[in-house]
C-alpha positions in Angstrom: 11.0 26.8 29.6 8.7 25.0 26.5 10.4 27.6 23.9 14.1 26.5 24.9 12.9 22.9 24.4 10.8 23.4 21.2 14.4 25.7 19.6 16.1 22.1 21.2 13.4 19.5 18.8 13.2 22.2 15.7 17.6 21.9 15.9 17.5 17.9 16.1 14.8 17.5 13.5 15.6 20.6 11.2 19.7 19.0 10.2 17.4 16.2 8.4 13.7 18.0 7.5 15.5 21.5 5.4 18.2 19.5 3.0 15.0 17.2 2.3 12.8 20.5 1.6 15.8 21.7 -0.6 16.9 19.2 -2.7 13.2 18.3 -3.5 13.2 22.0 -4.4 16.6 22.1 -6.8 15.3 18.9 -8.2 11.7 20.3 -8.8 13.5 22.7 -11.2 15.4 20.9 -12.9 12.7 18.9 -13.8 10.4 21.8 -15.5 13.6 22.8 -16.8 12.9 19.3 -18.5 9.2 20.4 -19.4 10.0 23.9 -20.3 12.6 23.4 -23.2 12.0 19.8 -23.7 15.6 18.7 -22.9 14.8 14.8 -23.2 14.3 14.7 -27.0 17.6 15.7 -27.7 18.9 12.8 -28.5 21.8 12.7 -25.7 22.4 9.1 -24.3 22.9 11.2 -20.8 20.2 13.8 -21.7 18.4 10.7 -22.0 19.0 8.8 -18.4 18.9 12.1 -16.9 14.9 12.8 -17.9 14.5 9.6 -16.5 16.6 9.6 -13.0 14.9 13.2 -12.3 11.2 12.4 -11.7 12.5 9.0 -9.5 14.3 11.9 -7.7 11.5 13.4 -7.4 9.1 10.9 -6.4 11.2 9.1 -4.1 12.8 12.8 -2.2 8.8 12.9 -1.8 8.0 9.4 -0.3 11.3 10.2 1.9 9.8 13.6 3.3 6.0 11.7 4.0 8.6 8.5 5.8 10.6 10.8 8.1 8.1 12.8 8.6 6.1 9.7 10.3 9.8 8.2 11.1 10.7 11.6 13.1 7.1 11.1 14.9 7.8 8.7 16.6 11.5 8.3 17.1 12.2 11.8 19.0 9.4 10.8 21.1 10.5 8.0 22.3 14.4 8.3 22.0 13.6 11.4 24.2 11.3 10.4 26.6 11.0 6.6 26.8 14.5 5.7 26.3 17.6 6.2 27.9 17.5 10.3 27.3 13.8 9.9 29.8 16.3 10.0 32.6 17.5 13.4 31.4 14.4 14.5 30.5 12.0 13.4 33.1 14.6 14.9 36.2 14.6 18.8 33.7 12.3 21.7 36.3 9.8 20.7 33.4 6.1 19.4 33.3 5.6 16.0 31.4 2.9 18.6 29.6 5.2 20.7 28.5 7.6 17.1 26.8 4.5 16.5 25.1 3.7 19.5 23.8 6.9 21.2 22.9 6.9 17.4 20.3 3.5 18.0 19.4 4.3 21.6 18.3 7.4 20.5 16.1 5.5 17.6 14.4 2.6 19.8 13.4 5.2 22.4 12.2 6.7 19.7 10.2 3.9 18.3 8.9 2.8 22.3 7.6 5.6 23.0 5.9 5.9 19.7 4.2 2.8 20.3 2.8 4.0 23.7 2.3 7.3 22.4 0.4 5.4 20.4 -1.2 2.5 21.6 -2.7 5.4 24.8 -3.7 7.4 21.7 -6.2 4.8 20.5 -7.4 3.1 23.3 -9.8 6.8 24.2 -10.2 6.9 21.0 -12.2 3.7 21.1 -13.8 3.0 25.0 -14.0 5.0 27.9 -16.2 5.1 31.0 -15.0 2.1 32.5 -17.1 0.3 29.1 -15.6 1.3 30.0 -12.2 0.2 33.6 -12.8 -3.4 32.6 -13.9 -2.9 30.1 -10.8 -2.6 32.9 -8.3 -4.9 34.9 -10.1 -7.9 32.3 -10.1 -7.2 31.6 -6.2 -7.2 35.3 -6.1 -10.6 36.0 -6.7 -12.0 32.3 -5.1 -10.7 34.3 -2.3 -12.6 37.1 -2.3 -15.4 35.7 -3.2 -15.7 34.1 0.0 -14.9 36.6 1.6 -17.6 38.5 -0.3 -19.8 35.7 0.4 -20.1 36.5 4.4 -19.4 35.1 7.6 -20.2 31.9 6.9 -18.5 31.0 3.7 -15.1 31.8 5.8 -16.6 30.4 8.8 -16.3 27.3 6.3 -13.0 27.8 5.7 -10.9 28.6 9.1 -13.3 25.6 10.3 -11.8 23.3 8.0 -8.1 24.0 8.5 -8.3 23.8 11.9 -10.5 20.4 11.5 -7.0 19.4 9.0 -4.9 20.7 11.9 -7.2 19.1 15.1 -7.0 15.3 13.3 -3.2 15.3 12.3 -2.9 16.6 16.0 -5.3 13.9 17.6 -3.7 11.4 15.0 0.4 11.9 16.7 -1.2 12.3 19.8 -2.3 8.8 19.4 0.9 7.5 18.4 2.3 9.1 21.7 -0.2 7.7 23.7 0.5 4.4 22.1 4.4 4.3 23.2 3.5 5.5 26.5 0.9 2.1 26.8 3.4 -0.4 24.7 6.1 1.3 27.6 4.3 -0.1 30.8 5.4 -4.3 29.3 9.1 -4.8 30.6 9.3 -6.9 27.1 8.2 -6.7 23.9 7.5 -2.3 23.8 7.6 -2.1 19.9 5.0 -5.1 19.5 2.4 -3.7 22.4 2.8 -0.2 21.3 0.7 -1.5 18.0 -1.4 -3.6 19.3 -2.4 -0.5 21.2 -2.7 1.6 18.5 -4.2 -1.0 16.8 -6.5 -1.5 19.4 -7.7 2.5 19.8 -8.3 2.8 16.7 -10.7 -0.2 16.4 -12.1 1.4 19.7 -12.3 4.9 17.8 -13.7 3.0 14.7 -16.6 1.9 16.2 -17.4 4.8 18.3 -18.0 7.2 14.8 -19.7 3.7 13.6 -22.0 3.8 16.3 -22.5 7.6 16.6 -23.5 8.2 13.0 -25.5 4.8 12.9 -27.7 6.4 16.1 -27.9 9.2 13.3 -29.9 7.4 11.8 -32.0 6.1 14.0 -32.4 7.4 17.7 -35.6 9.1 17.4 -33.9 12.4 19.8 -31.0 12.5 17.3 -33.5 12.4 14.6 -36.2 15.5 16.1 -32.9 17.0 17.0 -32.0 17.3 13.0 -35.6 17.8 12.7 -35.9 20.7 14.8 -32.3 22.3 14.6 -29.9 21.3 11.1 -33.5 20.6 8.5 -34.5 24.4 8.7 -31.2 25.8 8.2 -29.3 26.9 4.8 -26.4 24.8 3.5 -23.9 27.2 4.8 -25.4 27.3 8.1 -25.4 23.0 8.6 -22.2 22.5 7.2 -21.0 25.2 10.0 -22.9 23.4 12.3 -21.6 19.8 11.1 -17.9 21.2 11.0 -17.9 22.0 14.8 -19.4 19.2 15.8 -16.1 17.5 14.1 -13.7 20.0 14.7 -15.2 18.9 19.2 -15.1 15.4 18.0 -11.5 15.0 17.0 -10.8 17.6 20.4 -12.2 15.8 22.4 -10.1 13.0 21.0 -6.6 15.0 21.4 -7.5 15.8 24.9 -8.1 12.4 25.8 -5.0 11.0 24.1 -3.0 14.0 25.8 -4.5 13.0 29.2 -3.8 9.2 29.4 -0.6 10.0 28.1 0.6 12.4 30.7 -1.1 10.4 33.3 0.8 6.8 31.9 3.8 9.2 31.6 4.1 10.9 35.3 2.7 8.1 37.3 3.1 4.2 35.7 6.9 5.4 33.9 8.9 2.4 33.2 12.2 3.5 31.8 14.5 1.2 30.2 
């Protein structure tokens, strides 16, 4: 059933994202042509106007992808699960956990694809074919050096990627939690959700600050650092740091997920 939910989500959101991705790549190629053949200096009024419009379109589409990703994160969750469609969604023979997972997985895929497509578009605009060959060659050399550097370098790269993904998932789940809190109110659901987001951000920020500040003053933490981290080489210390940050993000995301699940299971208040 989770697979069907994910498929339904991709169908509903793909009709918005794929045209934006296609438009961004097309505009990127057009802008590349302007740079490649110096078209904007040909003296034509039409070309001069296009040379001003095309970069603006490129920036507008990039901004649109960012905004759409954020809006779809909110809209799909609120509309399908907390709006009128929620009466249908919560009668399906599927657990609340799978409903949340389906939304989260699809949003994460679109975030990753947006980063990839945006990066490709910028490379098309900035680099010519020879530059791209050199860039990929340097990237290949860098990757070979990483893999030849041993398991430490490889683990840092993997941990860094996982940390970014975990941080993104945690942020999405925090938005879901805020909407789940907001729906508890009979009136001003949106305002309550915004207030919940501000409150959660302040709480998490204070917790992080307390951990960092405590790490610099607590004797136990100082002894722990001196005994375990100081003897390590920089690669090992980086691995430990990244793993600690990753665990924090995973714990944070798990708390958001479980509280959201509880609220949607026990405290559901549909429109």
